[in-house]
C-alpha positions as CSV (number, residue, x, y, z in Angstrom):
1,M,-39.5,-34.1,-25.2
2,I,-36.3,-32.3,-24.4
3,R,-36.9,-29.9,-27.3
4,Y,-40.4,-29.2,-26.1
5,R,-39.2,-28.4,-22.6
6,T,-36.5,-26.2,-24.0
7,W,-39.1,-24.3,-26.0
8,I,-41.3,-23.9,-23.0
9,A,-38.3,-22.6,-20.9
10,L,-37.5,-20.1,-23.7
11,V,-41.1,-18.8,-23.8
12,I,-41.0,-18.4,-20.0
13,V,-37.7,-16.4,-20.1
14,M,-39.1,-14.1,-22.8
15,C,-42.3,-13.5,-20.9
16,A,-40.3,-12.8,-17.7
17,S,-38.2,-10.3,-19.7
18,L,-41.4,-8.5,-20.8
19,V,-42.7,-8.4,-17.2
20,C,-39.5,-7.1,-15.8
21,G,-39.3,-4.5,-18.5
22,E,-42.5,-2.9,-17.1
23,D,-40.5,-1.9,-14.0
24,T,-38.0,0.1,-16.0
25,P,-40.2,2.0,-18.6
26,A,-38.6,3.2,-21.7
27,M,-39.2,6.9,-20.9
28,Q,-37.0,9.8,-19.8
29,E,-36.6,10.8,-16.2
30,G,-38.9,13.8,-15.5
31,G,-37.6,17.3,-14.7
32,L,-39.0,20.8,-14.0
33,M,-41.6,19.4,-11.6
34,R,-42.9,22.2,-9.5
35,F,-44.8,22.9,-6.2
36,P,-44.6,19.4,-4.7
37,D,-46.5,18.1,-1.7
38,I,-46.2,14.8,0.2
39,Y,-48.5,12.5,2.2
40,K,-47.0,9.2,3.3
41,D,-46.4,7.1,0.2
42,R,-47.6,9.7,-2.3
43,I,-46.4,13.0,-3.7
44,A,-48.4,15.5,-5.8
45,F,-46.8,18.1,-8.1
46,M,-47.3,20.3,-11.1
47,Y,-45.7,19.5,-14.4
48,G,-46.6,21.1,-17.7
49,G,-49.4,23.1,-16.1
50,D,-51.2,19.9,-14.8
51,L,-51.2,18.0,-11.6
52,W,-49.6,14.6,-11.2
53,L,-49.3,11.9,-8.5
54,A,-46.3,9.7,-8.0
55,P,-44.9,7.3,-5.3
56,S,-43.0,9.1,-2.7
57,A,-40.1,6.8,-3.3
58,G,-40.0,7.6,-7.0
59,G,-41.4,5.8,-10.0
60,V,-44.0,6.3,-12.7
61,A,-46.3,9.4,-12.3
62,R,-49.9,9.6,-13.2
63,R,-51.6,12.8,-14.5
64,I,-54.8,13.7,-12.7
65,T,-55.7,17.0,-14.4
66,S,-55.6,18.0,-18.1
67,H,-57.3,21.3,-18.5
68,P,-55.6,23.9,-20.8
69,G,-55.3,26.3,-17.9
70,R,-52.8,25.8,-15.1
71,E,-53.4,23.8,-12.0
72,L,-50.8,24.3,-9.3
73,F,-50.0,24.3,-5.5
74,P,-51.4,20.9,-4.7
75,K,-51.8,20.2,-1.0
76,F,-53.0,16.9,0.6
77,S,-55.3,17.3,3.6
78,P,-53.9,16.1,6.9
79,D,-56.2,13.0,6.8
80,G,-55.0,12.2,3.3
81,K,-58.5,12.2,1.8
82,W,-58.4,15.4,-0.2
83,L,-56.2,17.4,-2.5
84,A,-56.6,21.2,-2.6
85,F,-55.1,23.3,-5.4
86,T,-55.2,26.5,-7.3
87,G,-56.8,26.1,-10.7
88,Q,-57.3,28.3,-13.8
89,Y,-60.4,26.6,-15.1
90,D,-62.3,29.7,-16.1
91,G,-59.4,32.0,-16.9
92,N,-59.1,33.2,-13.3
93,F,-57.1,31.5,-10.5
94,N,-59.3,30.1,-7.8
95,V,-59.2,27.5,-5.0
96,Y,-60.4,24.0,-5.8
97,V,-60.6,20.6,-4.0
98,M,-60.9,17.1,-5.2
99,P,-60.4,13.5,-3.9
100,A,-56.7,12.8,-3.2
101,E,-56.5,10.1,-6.0
102,G,-58.0,12.5,-8.5
103,G,-61.6,13.2,-9.6
104,Q,-64.0,16.0,-10.3
105,P,-62.7,19.3,-8.9
106,K,-65.0,21.4,-6.7
107,Q,-64.6,25.2,-7.0
108,L,-64.5,26.9,-3.6
109,T,-63.6,30.5,-4.4
110,F,-65.1,32.7,-7.1
111,Y,-63.1,36.0,-6.9
112,Q,-61.1,37.7,-9.6
113,G,-60.4,41.2,-8.4
114,A,-58.7,44.1,-10.1
115,A,-55.2,42.7,-9.1
116,Q,-55.7,39.5,-11.1
117,P,-53.9,40.7,-14.3
118,L,-50.6,41.3,-12.5
119,S,-47.6,39.2,-13.7
120,D,-46.7,36.0,-11.9
121,R,-43.7,37.7,-10.2
122,M,-46.3,39.3,-7.9
123,G,-47.5,35.8,-7.0
124,I,-50.5,33.8,-8.2
125,H,-53.9,35.0,-6.9
126,N,-55.7,32.6,-4.5
127,E,-52.6,30.5,-3.9
128,V,-53.3,27.5,-1.8
129,L,-51.0,27.4,1.2
130,T,-52.0,24.6,3.5
131,W,-54.9,22.9,5.4
132,F,-56.2,23.5,8.9
133,P,-55.2,20.5,11.1
134,D,-58.8,19.2,11.1
135,S,-58.9,18.8,7.3
136,K,-62.1,20.9,7.1
137,R,-60.7,24.2,6.0
138,I,-58.1,25.4,3.4
139,L,-55.8,28.4,3.9
140,F,-54.9,30.4,0.8
141,L,-53.3,33.8,-0.1
142,S,-55.5,36.5,-1.7
143,R,-55.3,40.1,-2.8
144,R,-59.0,40.5,-2.5
145,D,-58.8,43.3,0.1
146,A,-55.3,44.6,-0.9
147,S,-54.6,48.2,-1.9
148,N,-51.8,47.1,-4.3
149,G,-50.4,44.1,-6.0
150,W,-47.5,43.7,-3.5
151,T,-49.6,42.7,-0.5
152,K,-51.5,39.6,0.2
153,R,-53.4,38.2,3.2
154,P,-54.2,34.6,4.3
155,F,-57.8,33.6,4.1
156,S,-59.6,30.4,4.9
157,I,-62.4,28.6,3.1
158,S,-64.4,25.5,4.1
159,I,-64.3,22.4,1.9
160,D,-68.1,22.7,1.9
161,G,-67.9,26.2,0.4
162,G,-69.1,29.5,1.8
163,L,-67.5,32.9,2.3
164,P,-63.7,33.1,2.8
165,E,-62.6,34.4,6.3
166,P,-59.3,36.3,6.8
167,L,-56.8,35.3,9.4
168,P,-56.2,38.1,12.0
169,V,-53.1,39.4,10.3
170,V,-53.1,42.5,8.1
171,E,-50.6,41.1,5.6
172,G,-48.9,37.7,5.2
173,G,-47.3,35.2,3.0
174,L,-46.4,31.5,3.3
175,T,-48.0,30.0,6.5
176,S,-48.0,26.8,8.5
177,F,-50.1,25.7,11.5
178,S,-49.0,24.2,14.7
179,T,-50.3,20.7,15.4
180,D,-53.1,22.0,17.6
181,G,-54.0,24.8,15.2
182,N,-53.7,27.5,17.8
183,R,-50.5,29.1,16.3
184,I,-49.1,29.8,12.9
185,A,-45.6,30.3,11.6
186,Y,-45.7,32.7,8.7
187,N,-43.8,35.2,6.5
188,P,-45.2,38.7,7.1
189,I,-43.8,39.5,3.6
190,F,-44.5,37.6,0.4
191,R,-42.0,37.7,-2.4
192,N,-41.4,34.1,-3.2
193,F,-41.8,34.6,-7.0
194,R,-39.1,37.2,-7.2
195,T,-35.7,35.9,-8.2
196,W,-33.7,37.9,-5.8
197,K,-30.6,35.9,-4.9
198,R,-28.6,36.6,-1.7
199,Y,-30.8,39.6,-0.9
200,T,-30.2,41.3,2.4
201,G,-32.4,44.5,2.0
202,G,-35.5,45.7,3.7
203,L,-37.7,43.0,2.1
204,A,-35.6,40.1,3.3
205,Q,-38.2,37.7,4.6
206,A,-38.4,36.7,8.3
207,I,-40.6,34.2,10.1
208,S,-43.0,35.2,12.9
209,I,-45.0,32.9,15.2
210,Y,-48.5,34.2,15.9
211,D,-50.7,32.9,18.7
212,L,-54.2,33.0,17.3
213,K,-55.8,32.7,20.7
214,N,-53.7,35.1,22.8
215,N,-52.9,37.5,20.0
216,T,-49.2,37.5,20.7
217,V,-46.2,37.3,18.4
218,E,-42.6,36.0,18.7
219,N,-40.0,35.9,16.0
220,V,-37.7,33.1,14.8
221,P,-34.1,34.4,15.3
222,H,-33.4,36.2,12.1
223,T,-30.3,37.5,10.3
224,D,-30.1,39.9,7.3
225,W,-30.7,36.9,5.0
226,T,-33.9,35.4,3.7
227,D,-35.9,33.0,5.9
228,T,-39.0,31.5,4.2
229,F,-41.2,28.5,3.6
230,P,-42.1,27.8,7.3
231,M,-43.2,24.3,8.0
232,W,-44.4,23.4,11.6
233,H,-43.8,19.8,12.6
234,G,-44.1,18.8,16.3
235,N,-41.8,21.0,18.3
236,T,-39.7,22.1,15.3
237,I,-40.3,24.8,12.7
238,Y,-38.5,23.8,9.5
239,F,-37.7,26.6,7.0
240,T,-35.4,27.5,4.2
241,S,-32.7,30.2,4.5
242,D,-29.6,31.4,2.6
243,R,-27.9,32.5,5.8
244,G,-25.4,29.6,5.6
245,P,-21.9,29.6,4.0
246,E,-23.4,28.4,0.7
247,H,-25.7,31.4,0.5
248,H,-28.2,29.2,-1.2
249,L,-31.6,28.4,0.2
250,N,-31.1,25.3,2.4
251,L,-33.3,23.5,4.9
252,Y,-33.0,24.6,8.6
253,G,-34.8,23.5,11.8
254,Y,-35.8,25.8,14.7
255,D,-36.3,23.9,18.0
256,L,-39.0,25.7,19.9
257,S,-37.7,24.4,23.3
258,T,-34.0,25.2,23.0
259,K,-34.5,28.2,20.6
260,Q,-31.6,26.8,18.5
261,I,-31.4,26.7,14.8
262,E,-29.7,23.8,12.9
263,Q,-28.7,23.7,9.2
264,L,-29.9,20.4,7.8
265,T,-28.9,20.5,4.1
266,H,-25.9,21.9,2.3
267,F,-26.8,22.4,-1.4
268,D,-24.3,24.7,-2.9
269,E,-25.4,25.0,-6.5
270,F,-29.2,25.5,-6.5
271,D,-31.7,26.7,-4.0
272,I,-34.3,24.5,-2.3
273,M,-37.6,25.7,-3.6
274,W,-41.2,25.2,-2.6
275,P,-40.6,22.6,0.2
276,S,-43.8,21.1,1.6
277,L,-44.4,19.2,4.8
278,G,-45.9,15.7,5.1
279,P,-46.4,13.4,8.2
280,D,-42.9,11.8,7.9
281,A,-40.9,13.9,5.4
282,I,-40.5,17.1,3.5
283,V,-40.5,17.2,-0.3
284,F,-38.8,20.0,-2.3
285,E,-37.4,21.1,-5.6
286,N,-33.7,21.5,-6.3
287,G,-32.2,22.0,-9.7
288,G,-35.3,20.9,-11.5
289,Y,-35.7,17.6,-9.6
290,L,-37.6,16.6,-6.6
291,Y,-36.1,15.5,-3.3
292,T,-37.4,14.2,0.0
293,F,-36.0,14.9,3.5
294,D,-36.8,12.1,5.9
295,F,-37.2,13.1,9.5
296,Q,-35.6,9.9,10.7
297,S,-32.5,9.8,8.5
298,K,-32.2,13.6,8.2
299,Q,-30.8,13.1,4.7
300,P,-32.0,14.5,1.4
301,K,-32.8,11.9,-1.3
302,K,-33.3,12.6,-5.0
303,L,-36.4,11.0,-6.5
304,T,-36.3,9.5,-10.0
305,I,-39.8,10.1,-11.5
306,Y,-41.0,9.1,-14.9
307,L,-43.6,11.2,-16.7
308,P,-45.4,9.3,-19.4
309,G,-46.8,11.4,-22.3
310,E,-46.2,12.6,-25.8
311,R,-44.4,15.9,-24.7
312,N,-45.4,17.4,-28.1
313,Q,-43.9,20.8,-27.1
314,T,-40.4,19.2,-27.1
315,M,-40.7,17.5,-30.5
316,K,-38.6,18.9,-33.4
317,R,-40.7,21.1,-35.7
318,W,-40.4,23.9,-38.2
319,T,-41.4,27.3,-36.8
320,S,-41.2,30.9,-37.6
321,V,-38.8,32.9,-35.4
322,S,-39.7,36.3,-36.8
323,K,-41.7,37.2,-33.7
324,N,-39.1,35.8,-31.3
325,V,-36.1,38.0,-32.0
326,T,-34.4,39.0,-28.7
327,D,-31.0,40.5,-29.7
328,F,-29.6,41.9,-33.0
329,D,-26.6,43.8,-34.4
330,I,-25.8,45.5,-37.7
331,S,-22.7,44.6,-39.7
332,P,-20.0,47.4,-39.8
333,E,-20.8,48.2,-43.5
334,G,-24.5,48.3,-42.7
335,K,-25.5,45.7,-45.3
336,R,-26.4,42.8,-43.1
337,A,-27.9,42.1,-39.7
338,V,-27.5,39.3,-37.2
339,F,-30.2,38.2,-34.9
340,A,-30.4,36.0,-31.8
341,A,-33.2,34.1,-33.5
342,R,-30.6,31.5,-34.5
343,G,-29.8,32.9,-37.9
344,T,-28.3,35.8,-39.8
345,V,-30.8,37.9,-41.7
346,P,-30.0,40.4,-44.5
347,A,-30.7,44.0,-44.0
348,K,-32.1,44.4,-47.5
349,D,-31.3,41.7,-50.1
350,G,-29.7,38.3,-50.0
351,S,-30.0,35.0,-48.3
352,S,-30.4,34.2,-44.6
353,R,-28.2,31.7,-42.9
354,N,-28.5,29.8,-39.6
355,L,-25.0,30.2,-38.1
356,T,-25.3,27.9,-35.1
357,R,-27.8,25.1,-36.1
358,T,-28.5,24.2,-32.5
359,P,-32.1,23.2,-31.7
360,G,-32.8,23.0,-28.0
361,I,-29.9,25.4,-27.2
362,R,-30.2,29.1,-26.5
363,E,-27.9,31.7,-28.1
364,K,-28.2,35.3,-27.1
365,F,-26.5,38.7,-26.8
366,V,-25.2,38.5,-30.4
367,T,-22.8,41.2,-31.7
368,W,-20.8,41.8,-34.8
369,S,-17.1,42.5,-34.6
370,P,-16.0,46.0,-35.9
371,D,-13.9,44.4,-38.7
372,G,-17.0,42.5,-39.9
373,R,-15.3,39.1,-39.8
374,W,-16.8,37.6,-36.6
375,V,-20.1,37.3,-34.8
376,A,-19.9,36.8,-31.0
377,Y,-22.7,35.4,-28.8
378,V,-23.5,33.6,-25.6
379,S,-24.6,29.9,-25.7
380,D,-25.7,27.6,-22.9
381,R,-24.9,24.4,-24.8
382,S,-22.4,23.3,-22.1
383,G,-24.9,23.9,-19.3
384,E,-23.4,27.2,-18.5
385,D,-23.3,30.5,-20.3
386,E,-20.1,30.6,-22.5
387,I,-19.0,33.0,-25.2
388,Y,-18.5,31.8,-28.7
389,I,-17.4,33.4,-32.0
390,S,-18.3,32.3,-35.5
391,P,-17.3,33.6,-38.9
392,H,-19.9,36.0,-40.2
393,D,-20.8,33.9,-43.2
394,G,-21.2,30.7,-41.3
395,M,-18.5,28.9,-43.4
396,G,-15.7,28.5,-40.9
397,K,-15.2,26.8,-37.6
398,E,-16.9,28.1,-34.5
399,Q,-14.6,28.9,-31.5
400,Q,-15.4,28.9,-27.8
401,V,-13.6,31.8,-26.1
402,T,-14.6,31.3,-22.4
403,T,-14.8,28.3,-20.2
404,G,-15.1,27.2,-16.6
405,Y,-17.1,30.1,-15.2
406,K,-20.5,29.4,-13.7
407,G,-23.2,32.1,-14.0
408,F,-24.9,34.3,-16.5
409,K,-23.1,36.5,-18.9
410,Y,-24.5,39.8,-20.3
411,A,-23.8,42.6,-22.7
412,I,-20.9,41.4,-24.9
413,A,-18.8,44.2,-26.4
414,W,-15.9,44.1,-28.9
415,S,-12.8,46.2,-28.6
416,P,-12.4,48.6,-31.5
417,D,-9.6,46.4,-33.0
418,S,-11.8,43.3,-32.9
419,K,-9.2,41.5,-30.8
420,K,-10.9,41.5,-27.3
421,L,-14.3,40.9,-25.9
422,A,-15.8,42.3,-22.7
423,W,-18.9,41.3,-20.8
424,G,-20.7,41.7,-17.5
425,D,-21.7,38.8,-15.1
426,K,-24.4,38.2,-12.5
427,D,-22.3,39.8,-9.8
428,C,-22.0,43.1,-11.7
429,R,-18.4,42.5,-12.5
430,I,-16.8,43.3,-15.9
431,W,-14.5,40.8,-17.6
432,Y,-12.6,40.7,-20.8
433,V,-10.8,38.1,-22.9
434,D,-8.0,38.5,-25.5
């Protein structure tokens, strides 16, 4: 009888272990999740070109679209019933809406326009921005009446369909409604897909408050730095700016009563990107991960999100790199060439050799030393750009010649005696190492 009870207890323990194991799935934490939105206990985001849902506290995500085209910019309706997004179902980007838990998308816009083939750095056409407070209309950015690819204008569309209607602003970018829907906080300039860091020129974004009923405008106090991603919540307009000492996009709050601005986060390595407003919190990207900023605690919290799936694009595989050569150099005697396609390739005859053998790591800016003994290149294997040198035949030991500097390195050049290396950095400074 004792043995029988022991056996039963063992079975119960094993079953409990299996059940508990479901709470910690054997999968990697997700990264590179883009364009998040939040509604109470749910977040929506884009990953791998598809839309996903996940708990706002973190956990296992669920894919809700799977079309080969991209679906992006998901936005929950204020009542939580719908999810608007920009989809590429027919080759063009258009506005769609579907139930908040997923389902059959309904197409709302049908416009391509001559500006459509422009690169993504000009911004996606028909980008979903936000909802009207009554959950009946969707606001999106369009180039449909623009004279060039730079400019966009906010339009609205009913969830029942019909013709889009422009907002009474000639040009605009990211936009957020006041609670009553009578005013908007918006960027008159849109450049959120341009990777201009610490920019203080004429296209530095500012935030304006436009009264839709009285046709009046006031500005959020602005500096020379970038203010963008306006989010109107109660009596506060939240936004991101790099005006702070970190000079990275951080979260700020503008109190409409006191006219005071308060810095709320202090990220000093990566910018806050694509923040989005929910009833109780803001969700945003930082360094490839998602964070929430709770209005009560006023503290950012990193989310741990698991993304189930095969991730076939990250699996090891044989592939031809002949069409992916980015940098090259010729040996001093002119008999061999080295390419940044992770291998040395003969100029005429002979064998090719893979010098670095580093799948999943990028090497670039390769250059041959004047004496023909060494090949120098930049590698990001440490998480930062560092310069390495390797024997030209791949037979000796690789050496790391720089360390400890954060930022991109460009244009490696050898000294004529092959004893020094010079390069430029992201701040347009020239460095050298002996």
